N, C-alpha and C positions, 0 to 999 in steps of 0.2 A: 591443333597451338593448344599450350596449358589457360591462354587466357578466355577461351570458351567457354561461354555457358553450357554450364548442366545441370539438369534438369534433377540426375540423381545426388550432385552436392547440392543443392537448394535445398532437398527434402532430405538432408542432414542437419542441416540446418537448426539450431535449440529451440526455434522461436516457430518453424515446421508444422511439429506435430499439435501445434497451440493455437496457429489459423487454422489449422484442418477442424482440429474441435469445435472453433468456434463457428466455422461454415455448418459443421455439423450440428450444433446447438440451437444456433437459428433457424436452419434449415424446418426442424424437428418441432420449433414454435409457430412457425409460419405455417407448417402442415395443421398443425394439430389447435392453433389459438388463430390462425385467418390471417388478412393482410395487416388488420387493424392495428397489430403487434408490431407493425415497419409505421404506421402513421405518427404522425408527430408526438400525439401523445405517447403514445407504445417506446418509440424511441427514447422519448427525454424519461420516461417512465425508468430507465436501466442504465441510460446513460449517464444521467443523476448519481444514482448508486455507484456508477464504475470510476466517475468523477473523485468523490467522496475520499473509494476505498482505493486507487489507483494511487493519490498522493501520496499513501502512508504504505502501500504495498512495495511500489519500486524501491528503497531503503530499505526496507525488508527485505526483499528479495536480494539486494548487495550482499545486504549481512550473510544471509545464509548462504552465498553465491563464497564468498570468506570464512567460511565456516563457522558461523556465529548466529545470532539468535535473539530476537530483542520480544519479548512480549509485555514490556509495559506500555506498549502503544494504546493499551485498553486503559489506562489510568492518565495517561497525557492527551488524550481525547476531551474528557472530560474535564481535567487541568488547561486545557487552553479554554474552553468554553468558562468554565469557573474565574478563573485569573480576569479576560476582558470585562465580566458583567459584575463581580465585584467592584473593579478598583472604577470602570466606566458608570457601568451602569447603578450601582448602591452608591458610590462615595461620590460620583459625577466626574471624574477625572477625564480629562480630552479624550477619547476614543485611541487616538494615534499612544499616549500612553500605556493602555489598556491592553492593546496589540502587540507592542513589545517587549511589556511586562509579561507577557504569556509565550511570545517567540525566546524572552531570555531564558525564563522557566525550563523550557525545552531544551534550550543550549544545556542550562545546567544538570539536569537530569540525566543528556548524553552525555557528558563529559561525566560525572559520576560513574555510568553505569560502564563508560568504555575505561574508565580509569581502575576500578575495580578486576576489570575482564583483565587486563594488561600487565596488572601488578601481584595477582593471585592466582592461583593455580584452578580458583572455583568457575565450574562452566557456568557461560553466559545464560544458559538457561535459567538456571538457579539466580544467579545477580539479578538481571530483570526479574525473575519472581518475586522477588525481596524487594526491589524498588516500586513494582505496581501495587503488592501491597502497601506501601508506606506511603505512596504519593494517594494511593486511596485515602488511605487515612488522613493524608495530611489535607486533601483537598477536605474532606468533608467537616475533620475537625475546626479548624477556619473558617469554613461556610455557617457553621452554627455558632460560633464564637462569633465572628464579627457582622454577623447580618439575622442571625437566628433564625432561618431557611436551609433550607437545601434545592430553593429553585428561585432565582433571582430573574427578573423581567431587566434587559436591554434596548435602552434607543439610540439608535446610530447618525452619527451627521449620514449626508447624501452623500455624502464622496465617498464614505466609508461602505453604505450601503452600495452602490454601485460598482466599487472595487470587490465586495467580498459576499455580499449576501444579497444580490438583486437575483431575478428570472429574466433571461433575454424571452423576447416573444410569450412572455407569462407563463411557458412553460421550463425552461432551459438554467440550470442554475447558472451562475456566473465563474465558478468554481472550476466548471468544464474549462474553460479556456487558460484556467491556469495548470491544473492536468496534461495538456496538450503543450504549451509552455515548457513544463517541467519537464515531462517526460520526453522531448525534444531535447533538453540539455543533457538530461541524462545519458541521451542515445551517443551525442557529440563525443563526452566526455569519458565515459564509458568505452566507446568502439574506436575512438578513431582516437586517444590519447594515453600515452603511456600507463595510467594511472589505473584502467581498465585491465591491462594485460596485469597488473602488480595486482589488485581484486581478486584473479582470477587463478592467480601464481600463489596467494595465500591460502585459497579453497581446496588446490590439488597438494599443497606442502607448507604446513605457514614456517618452519625450521629450515627448510631447502630456499625460502622467501626471502627469511632473514637471512640466511647468509649469503644470497647473491646481493644483498645491497637495499633492498624494499624496504621502505621504512613501516615492518606491519604494524606495530604498536600508535603509531602515529595514523597511520590509513585505521585502522581498526575505531581508534577513539573518535574518529570523523566522522565515521559512519553510523557510531551510535547517537552522534549527534543530530545527525542527517534524518535519523528514524523517529528523535522524540519529540525535532524539533517540526517535522513534517505530521506527526500527529497533533501536535498542540496547535500549527496554522488552521488544520481541519477542523479545531475543536473552535477556535476563533471564528473561522466562516459560518460555522453551523449557527453559533450565538447571535452573531449578526443576521443571517438568514431568518433564523426563526423570531428572533428578538426575547430571547429570553436563554439561559443555561442551567440545568439538573447536572446533579454530582454521579447521578447512577447511569448516563448515557455513557457508552464507548468498550463496553467489556466485549461484542461481536466483531469488533474492527481484530483481535485477537486472530481469531480462529477464519475469518473471512481473507485477512491480508494472506495467511498464508497458505490457506486454500488455493486464492487466485493466485500466490507464488508457483505454489506447485503444480498446478492445470497450466501454468505457463513453461514449464520446463525445467523451473531450478531445483537442481537438486538437493535433499538436504542435508545429505554430506559434503555438501561443496562444491567449488571449480567448475561449475558445469549453469550455465542459462543465458539468458540475455533479454537484455530491456523492453526492445519490441515483444519476443515471449511475456512477459508477466505484463507488458500493455494486451496485449489478445487475453491472457487470462483473467486479469481482471473484467473484463466485458464478458468473456464467457464465464463466470461466476453470476455478473449484474443479470445476465440474459436468463439464466437457469432460475435467481432469486427471485426475478419480476415475473418472468413469462408464464409461471404456473399459473398467475389471476387472468391472462387471456384465453385459457383454456375452459375447458367444460368440464375437466377432472373433478375429480371431489378433495378438496381443502384438505379432507384429512390423509388423505396419500403422500401430501406436497411434499414433506420431509422427506418420504422416500424414494419419488422422484429424482429430486433435486441430489438426494446422496447417488441415488444411481449414474445417474446423470455426470456428475462431477467424476465418480469414481471411473467413468468410462473414458471421459478426455484425458484423467492420470495416466489411465493405464495403453492408451496410444501412446500420449508422451515419450510414456518410456520403453513406448516398441519404437520408437525415431531417433531417441537417445541412443538406446544400445547399438541402433543403425551407427549413428555419428559415432561413437566410442569402437565400433569393430570394424568402421569402412576405412580401407588402405585401397590410392590410386593405383589403377594398373598400371604397371610397368611398358612402356613405351621402348 
């Protein structure tokens, strides 16, 4: 029967390689780091990293699936932090005003990025590189002009701390719940609604997708808005959690998000990937990033170990991708 379960077809799914890579990396650090890696403190260490990164990685992955890229997130994370800190920490406005302003700034930058990309022939990498430096300069300049400092304290009310910046059981950041909820929403929309097929079609051939009636320009702008706003949201959560904001934070999100997405099985050329794969890829990156501290390895070799393990995970994903693309069901 065509509806029967097939282990082979399961392995050819975009997230299959990401899941196996996750299991392999987890096993590696359990062997060399001991079971303490799986205890509460150990799980919290990489789950907190995964949650902050994952909220940004999924919209970045969707952009890559559609054939675009956004590196302005490196500036949008601190922009979100500094916006809420300046308005609510320095000027004393209600925290809700600061949060809405930070998210609104993300929407504005996303709209600008998307509009420039769809209205010009300039590649999204170049457009968002320009907005990266522009937002960095704007945040730094306004911060010094308005507050005479680049680090601003922030005291949040209890409701804001509970929703955006507290620890569950004193170890797990509440942003983990936001990450899981947003991932569920993305899975439903992308894999169970027509818009998901539209995004994949854009990554395969944008001209053909447009000719087929898919609103490619509108979708591209929406994806850029999601990317910038998600990064700004993470910045807001970090400012509320740590009771302060700094101009210099956030640049690591650029490469970490792209690595997580690629490890999760998304092609840099677009048209292939899945939300679950990105989810697994983010966890894999977080485990590799934090797991080294649970082992006896010399920390001087940490970057080499992290690089090699991530490269192996990407190669494994590439193998499964080739299996998926070359697969053709047997005729009965």
